[in-house]
Steps between C-alpha positions, in 0.01 A plus 500: 500500500754283681846633534836422657699746698878438535678688769341529831716794628425859544392581144321169452272589796422842346374311195303256717328800672423637151350179384266489819367852392447412135291195554430215267852373501603185696871454603519123455865468606764708685863428412782591733855421585436415861210262524408564862495881446308453185250296671455755773422760224264268313310442821461873551351546154309177482709333218449126475830386370871590562808377331857601430465393135355729239443213257289321769286805548455563130374131464221556751151444356355797330790740542511750206755771613770585737644797669877494572631691805807294537865624504611708197751232381201255460256728314596423139556122538159466696316710248616274225396205698156645550458578124631158393249340735223696322429738784455885495759671704560826683859541611589764763750760413761453366428253212873394506845625611643492142370582155535144346270343764243785446510447125459125550175553705376742237558248222322217695200730545483559123520122445229419745274790470431495878476799711843595637494796718775675711427672824602849400274641773574872439280464181206430731550719799212762495751782540689404182168413325373852577808654327480253217148579415573882485794426276277289269258783482760747407480709821856409615834453340797372715813709489677310775448217739707518810491181696649383826499134595644464852531206742722392789613155415858454611400150613314265279146544652150504338216746557386297808852523661583133430807367345493472125604177318588721194653831425306797384643738229460877460525479116321186389221539763452846632604710203264279282205676650616844400641403163172344406290773631696770324442328165132436580423857607698670216375248248849502342804274498803593685769626276774571758574283811805564723586361849759519768537270800641562836716250695398138506397332822791263606271212580192550275704597191255766389517877464348666799438833330428592144419798275309466170428750226242447217381695201246463232523635137263788586725619776329378817744390751507298817742503795487197727691473823510157680656387830503221745696722744223748586389539862230759417157455371477173305330417174474668165409871435414605144492874404327575167616835377264580211415784280174548686579435864725295729377176675653284771398130508585251777339171430129557505517863625529818296583859577545814291798717506367695799474183714109502458355147485312403193208262538554191299232294673282497178772418250423131515297238690775486774782728625725180535751463214553126557131427500459699183796320351342162593158610365652568159675159494165322569313724259743446220465114543123515509488741205760321284689816461848650553534656846656832583855419614519189272835354436511645162423852635771504764777329296645833391552582868726191540693598177564841662616334833737302282641821353515658846702200631746532215526876560573455865766240411660720245521797733642267777771365263578852383555651848708202605738507206815723474433818309682390188300170488155673501294525179578828312798592724827607337797287530699759679465580863269804559642824643 
């Protein structure tokens, strides 16, 4: 199978490492913003063609699919470009930074019938798979997920410590992991979604801190705290509080509530979530089937993110307004 990979940065290289391990896949072209930097990465991985044009890469002979690791703001438009060119596509998380674009990609997938998968990696991490399988067997039921997503990004830098050409987002990127995982693990739609934001960065224009509350109809709840201001341990920590045990997941590692490590090495063919995600993408193409984390499966997540954005905006508007202008307030001044 010949594929194109767009985005030669930190995450693109994680996918290139995964493709090497999988085998049987040829990266026919590498697409990047900076041609010289892209060429250096291509040489490292033995990729024969580099370009700054996704269209040029998709037109290469024999190319059947693409993996997009480009800036968030390009995801939806590039996914549409791939589908309209007749190529299967895996879009790194998030699918889009607004609901309308996410729905447009979902509609295009239905129209073309091609595989369109979104990189919601938490579905594939062995730690979360271990929990998911026990839930499916009826051995666990989630009472609460308590999640912390913490980074230190007061300047616009990527995971390699290099300046970004785009702005990351706590809600439309990092919260997407947890919102989708909560729905996936509970097997339920989210019935309550609320959010509050901290102050916005004066230059980046984004909230640097955020708190999210979610609830399903059965009563399972999720509390998510996000920050770009945290100088402590970085990354995302998931605490599953269940009716039959407590489990703490961090990427591909899993502990129980007593800090005892759980062996997840036999959960799947690899302990690398990105590799497992890519394996699913290629297997779905070869098997002519819908992949786990298809655009249709994750679309409810983006609908919830849309609700959370509206919720945060409503709270912000309410707290900024004088008391007598707030929804539900009496016209008279309170005592």
